[in-house]
C-alpha positions in Angstrom: 49.7 84.9 113.2 47.3 83.1 110.8 46.8 79.3 111.0 45.1 77.4 108.2 44.3 73.8 109.2 43.2 71.1 106.8 41.1 73.4 104.8 38.9 72.1 102.0 36.7 74.3 99.7 34.3 73.7 96.9 31.2 75.5 95.7 27.7 74.4 94.9 26.7 74.3 91.2 23.3 73.8 89.5 24.3 70.1 89.3 25.4 69.7 92.9 28.8 70.1 94.7 31.5 71.2 92.3 35.1 70.0 92.3 37.4 70.7 95.2 39.2 74.0 94.7 41.3 73.4 97.9 42.0 70.0 99.5 43.6 69.6 102.9 45.5 72.9 102.8 47.5 73.6 105.9 50.1 76.3 106.7 51.0 79.0 109.3 51.8 82.6 108.4 54.0 84.1 111.1 53.6 87.7 112.2 55.2 90.4 110.0 55.8 88.0 107.1 54.5 89.1 103.7 53.4 86.3 101.5 52.7 85.9 97.8 50.1 83.4 96.5 51.4 81.8 93.3 49.7 79.5 90.8 48.0 79.4 87.5 44.4 80.6 86.7 41.9 78.5 88.7 44.5 77.4 91.2 42.5 78.8 94.1 44.4 82.0 94.9 41.3 84.3 95.1 39.4 81.6 97.0 42.1 81.3 99.6 42.3 85.1 100.0 38.6 85.2 100.6 38.8 82.5 103.2 41.7 84.1 105.0 39.9 87.5 104.9 36.8 85.9 106.4 34.3 86.8 103.6 33.9 83.1 102.8 34.0 80.0 104.9 35.8 76.6 104.3 33.8 73.6 103.4 35.9 71.7 106.0 38.8 72.7 108.2 39.4 75.9 110.1 41.2 79.2 109.9 42.5 80.9 113.0 43.4 84.6 112.9 45.4 85.9 115.9 45.6 89.4 114.3 43.5 92.0 112.6 43.0 91.0 108.9 41.6 93.2 106.2 39.1 92.2 103.6 40.7 91.5 100.2 41.7 94.7 98.3 40.7 94.3 94.7 37.7 92.1 95.6 34.6 93.9 94.3 32.1 92.2 96.8 31.0 93.2 100.2 29.4 96.5 99.1 25.7 97.3 99.1 24.8 98.0 95.5 21.8 100.3 96.2 23.9 102.6 98.4 26.4 105.2 97.1 30.1 104.9 97.6 29.9 107.5 100.3 27.1 105.7 102.1 29.0 102.4 102.0 32.0 104.1 103.4 30.0 105.6 106.3 28.5 102.2 107.0 32.0 100.6 107.2 33.3 103.4 109.4 30.5 102.8 111.9 31.1 99.1 111.9 34.7 99.8 112.9 33.7 102.2 115.6 34.8 105.4 114.0 31.8 107.7 114.7 33.9 110.5 116.1 36.3 110.8 113.1 34.0 109.6 110.4 34.4 112.8 108.4 38.1 112.4 108.3 37.9 108.8 107.3 35.4 109.5 104.5 37.7 112.2 103.1 40.6 109.8 103.2 38.6 107.1 101.3 37.2 109.6 98.8 40.6 111.1 98.1 42.4 107.8 97.6 39.7 106.1 95.5 39.6 109.0 93.0 36.0 108.3 92.0 35.0 111.9 91.5 31.2 112.5 91.3 30.7 108.7 91.2 31.4 108.6 94.9 27.8 109.8 95.4 26.4 107.4 92.9 25.0 103.9 93.7 27.6 101.1 93.7 25.5 99.1 91.2 26.5 101.7 88.6 30.2 101.2 89.2 32.6 99.2 87.0 34.6 96.4 88.6 37.6 98.7 88.6 35.8 101.5 90.4 34.5 99.0 93.0 38.1 97.8 93.5 39.4 101.3 94.0 36.8 102.0 96.6 37.6 98.7 98.4 41.3 99.7 98.3 40.5 103.1 99.8 38.4 101.5 102.5 41.1 99.1 103.5 43.7 101.8 103.8 41.5 103.9 106.0 41.7 101.4 108.8 44.6 99.9 110.7 45.1 96.1 110.2 48.0 93.8 111.1 47.6 92.0 107.7 46.4 93.5 104.5 45.0 91.2 101.8 45.4 92.1 98.1 43.9 90.3 95.1 45.5 92.0 92.1 44.9 95.4 93.8 48.1 96.9 92.3 46.8 96.2 88.8 43.6 98.2 89.3 43.1 101.5 87.4 45.3 103.6 85.2 49.1 103.9 85.5 48.9 106.8 87.9 46.5 104.9 90.3 48.7 101.8 90.1 51.7 103.8 91.1 49.7 105.2 94.0 48.6 101.7 95.1 52.2 100.5 94.9 53.4 103.4 97.0 50.7 102.7 99.6 51.8 99.1 99.8 55.4 100.1 100.4 54.3 102.3 103.3 52.2 99.5 104.8 55.1 97.1 104.9 56.8 99.3 107.6 54.0 98.5 110.1 52.0 95.6 108.7 52.3 92.5 106.5 50.6 91.7 103.2 49.1 88.5 101.7 49.0 89.0 98.0 47.9 87.4 94.7 49.4 89.0 91.6 50.3 87.8 88.1 53.3 90.0 88.0 56.5 88.2 89.2 58.2 91.5 89.9 55.3 92.7 92.1 55.5 89.5 94.2 59.3 89.8 94.6 58.9 93.5 95.5 56.4 93.1 98.3 56.7 89.4 99.5 59.4 87.5 101.3 57.6 84.1 101.5 55.5 82.3 99.0 52.6 79.7 98.8 52.4 77.7 95.7 48.9 76.5 94.9 48.7 73.5 92.6 45.9 71.0 92.0 44.1 71.9 95.2 47.2 71.7 97.4 49.3 74.5 98.9 53.1 74.3 99.6 54.8 76.9 101.8 58.2 78.4 100.9 60.2 80.7 103.1 61.6 82.4 100.0 59.1 83.7 97.4 61.6 83.0 94.6 61.6 79.3 95.5 57.8 79.3 95.2 58.0 81.0 91.8 60.6 78.4 90.7 58.3 75.5 91.8 55.4 77.1 89.9 57.6 77.5 86.7 58.9 74.0 86.9 55.3 72.7 86.9 54.4 74.4 83.7 54.3 72.3 80.5 57.5 72.4 78.6 57.3 74.1 75.2 
């Protein structure tokens, strides 16, 4: 279970505190429920995913995780730029206590990410897509109760996107997903519930289609 309680979030700018991205957001994600985050550009989807994944902290409020939660797939941060992809993978394996099977984990990550010789090049030389592929491979190498995806299924070429989609389908059998995606069909395929983000607020829907309908109804009429 993941509980988000009265969460506010804004970022500092050169001119002081910026506007609120999230304001008083509260909801509970039950176990084994896959959720789609829905909203326009700038609605706070990526911000909320980073908060849930623990790689960013709320300005106010709290987030309680009673489960193992991955970092956001598709998020290019969290990697040490001066280290190679392989070195980053070894570091993450050690953090998660996989010293004994580290070779097996590294092979799994390298195979899935499909970076070729770039796996042994510094992360700072990677494109954003390459970093995302490595993050995806890292996430899949470890067992989590909840996997977080920020546009991960749109990363890479058609073959890699198909591989990512297949991996997600396999995950759903044993874990749940919290996903942000622009594709309505992707959200319907992987998510049962939805959270509509609008003007800093978040509204929970048990049915992802209802969340999509609320979002569409909010769009300016043409």
